[in-house]
C-alpha positions in Angstrom: 4.2 1.8 -7.9 4.9 -0.6 -10.8 4.1 -0.1 -14.1 2.7 -2.8 -16.5 4.7 -3.0 -19.6 3.5 -4.6 -22.8 6.1 -6.9 -24.2 7.1 -6.3 -27.8 6.9 -9.4 -30.0 10.3 -9.9 -31.5 9.9 -11.9 -35.6 10.7 -15.0 -33.6 8.0 -14.8 -31.6 5.6 -14.0 -33.8 6.9 -17.1 -36.3 7.0 -19.4 -33.1 3.3 -18.6 -32.4 2.3 -19.2 -35.9 3.8 -22.4 -35.9 2.3 -23.2 -32.9 -0.8 -22.3 -34.1 -0.6 -24.0 -37.8 0.2 -27.7 -35.5 -2.6 -27.0 -33.3 -5.0 -26.3 -36.4 -3.4 -29.5 -38.2 -4.0 -31.6 -35.2 -7.8 -30.8 -34.9 -8.1 -31.8 -38.5 -6.3 -34.9 -38.2 -8.3 -35.9 -35.1 -11.3 -34.6 -36.9 -10.8 -37.3 -39.5 -10.1 -40.1 -37.7 -13.1 -39.3 -35.5 -15.3 -39.9 -38.6 -13.6 -42.7 -39.7 -14.4 -44.4 -36.0 -17.9 -43.3 -36.6 -18.2 -44.7 -40.0 -16.4 -48.2 -38.4 -19.0 -48.0 -35.3 -22.1 -47.7 -37.6 -20.5 -50.3 -40.3 -20.0 -52.9 -37.2 -23.9 -52.2 -36.1 -22.5 -50.5 -32.4 -24.7 -47.6 -33.5 -28.2 -48.2 -34.7 -29.2 -47.0 -38.1 -31.1 -47.7 -40.7 -29.9 -50.1 -43.2 -27.6 -48.7 -45.9 -27.9 -45.2 -43.8 -24.0 -45.2 -43.0 -21.4 -42.2 -43.3 -19.0 -44.7 -44.8 -18.5 -42.7 -48.2 -18.8 -39.6 -46.4 -15.4 -40.4 -43.7 -13.5 -42.1 -46.9 -14.1 -39.0 -49.0 -13.5 -36.4 -46.2 -10.5 -38.2 -45.2 -9.1 -38.5 -48.6 -9.5 -34.9 -49.0 -7.7 -33.9 -45.9 -5.1 -36.5 -44.9 -1.8 -37.3 -46.7 -1.7 -40.6 -49.1 0.7 -42.3 -46.7 -2.1 -42.5 -43.9 -4.5 -43.9 -46.3 -4.2 -47.4 -45.6 -5.5 -46.9 -42.0 -9.2 -46.2 -42.8 -9.0 -49.1 -45.3 -7.5 -51.2 -42.8 -10.0 -50.7 -40.3 -13.1 -51.0 -42.5 -11.6 -54.4 -44.2 -11.2 -55.7 -40.6 -14.8 -54.8 -39.6 -16.1 -56.3 -42.9 -14.3 -59.4 -42.0 -15.1 -59.6 -38.6 -19.1 -59.1 -39.9 -18.8 -61.4 -42.1 -17.3 -64.3 -40.3 -18.2 -64.0 -36.7 -21.2 -62.0 -36.7 -22.6 -63.5 -39.8 -20.5 -66.9 -40.3 -20.7 -66.4 -44.1 -17.6 -67.2 -46.3 -15.7 -64.1 -47.5 -16.4 -64.2 -51.5 -14.9 -62.2 -54.2 -17.4 -59.2 -53.7 -15.7 -58.5 -50.6 -12.3 -57.5 -52.6 -14.7 -55.3 -54.9 -16.2 -53.4 -51.9 -12.5 -53.0 -50.6 -11.3 -51.5 -53.7 -13.9 -49.2 -53.8 -12.9 -48.1 -50.0 -9.6 -47.1 -52.0 -11.1 -45.8 -54.7 -13.1 -43.4 -52.4 -10.3 -42.0 -51.0 -8.7 -40.9 -53.8 -12.0 -39.7 -55.3 -12.0 -37.3 -51.8 -8.4 -36.2 -52.6 -8.6 -35.8 -56.3 -12.1 -34.2 -56.5 -12.5 -32.3 -53.5 -10.3 -28.8 -52.9 -11.0 -26.8 -50.2 -15.1 -26.8 -49.2 -16.5 -26.3 -52.7 -20.3 -27.4 -52.3 -20.7 -28.6 -55.7 -17.5 -30.6 -55.6 -18.5 -32.5 -52.2 -22.1 -32.9 -53.5 -20.4 -34.1 -57.1 -18.2 -36.4 -54.8 -21.3 -38.0 -52.8 -23.5 -38.7 -55.7 -20.2 -40.1 -57.7 -19.7 -42.5 -54.5 -23.5 -43.4 -54.0 -23.5 -44.4 -57.7 -20.5 -46.4 -58.2 -21.1 -48.2 -54.6 -24.6 -48.9 -56.4 -23.4 -50.2 -59.7 -20.1 -52.0 -58.7 -21.6 -53.8 -55.7 -24.6 -55.0 -57.1 -22.8 -56.5 -60.5 -20.4 -58.3 -58.3 -22.9 -60.0 -56.3 -24.5 -61.0 -59.7 -21.2 -62.3 -60.7 -20.3 -63.8 -57.5 -24.1 -65.2 -56.2 -25.3 -67.5 -59.3 -27.6 -69.1 -57.1 -29.4 -65.8 -56.4 -29.1 -64.2 -60.0 -29.0 -66.1 -63.4 -26.0 -65.4 -65.6 -28.4 -63.2 -67.8 -28.7 -59.5 -68.8 -32.5 -60.0 -67.2 -30.5 -61.5 -63.7 -28.5 -58.6 -64.1 -31.4 -56.1 -64.4 -33.3 -58.2 -61.3 -30.2 -57.4 -59.3 -30.0 -53.8 -59.7 -33.9 -54.0 -59.4 -33.4 -55.3 -56.0 -30.7 -52.5 -55.0 -32.8 -49.7 -55.6 -34.7 -49.4 -52.1 -31.2 -49.4 -50.5 -29.6 -47.0 -53.5 -32.2 -44.5 -52.6 -31.1 -44.7 -48.7 -27.5 -44.6 -50.0 -27.7 -41.1 -51.7 -29.6 -39.6 -48.6 -27.0 -40.7 -46.3 -24.1 -40.0 -48.3 -25.3 -36.3 -48.9 -26.5 -35.7 -45.0 -22.7 -37.0 -43.7 -21.0 -35.2 -46.6 -22.4 -32.3 -45.7 -22.2 -32.7 -41.7 -18.7 -33.8 -42.2 -17.1 -31.2 -44.6 -19.2 -28.4 -42.8 -17.7 -29.0 -39.5 -14.5 -29.1 -41.5 -15.4 -25.8 -42.5 -16.4 -24.2 -39.2 -13.1 -25.4 -37.6 -11.0 -23.8 -40.9 -12.8 -20.6 -40.1 -11.7 -20.6 -36.9 -8.4 -21.5 -38.1 -8.4 -18.3 -40.7 -9.8 -15.8 -37.7 -7.1 -16.7 -35.2 -4.7 -16.0 -38.0 -6.4 -12.5 -38.9 -5.9 -11.9 -35.1 -2.6 -12.6 -35.1 -1.8 -10.5 -38.2 -3.5 -7.7 -36.7 -1.9 -7.9 -33.7 1.7 -8.3 -35.7 1.3 -5.1 -37.7 0.1 -2.7 -34.4 
């Protein structure tokens, strides 16, 4: 009659298993960050129908900046810049203007904002970063439009105010979409991290038996 024997894990076995679990968790985090960026690009290119200005771009950039190393931050910027160029030159047949460079600089700033401002899964920090993204894009993008498109708005204070007033309906949508997508993206990330914590707790409990 055979007897089932339980193999005792050596410290090397435990270390190997912990490393494998950590690598699996990091792979999932990486895939999630890139998945959010691809979703943002798809919406940005109008592949996914959304109300105008209701996009996950800011939330995806904040999440990527908060979770990914800085050496990879050029990737989402390159994807979004390429999508901007395609939309402008191919879809709408417009020339590239200086306000595009302002938007591209904002992409970079949002990545760094996510990395600096969002630590862990603090709802307060995530909400503050989301509102900062909305307000900064509204102020910077409309100022750039006023500076570049002189045929639309005169080079006066009243012209600048008119430009900001024209952007207010879009601003309300941006605030709502940034908050909702940040809540969704970081909520999914939190659920994933909790699964990793639970797996680590199980491993520790088994080790201490």
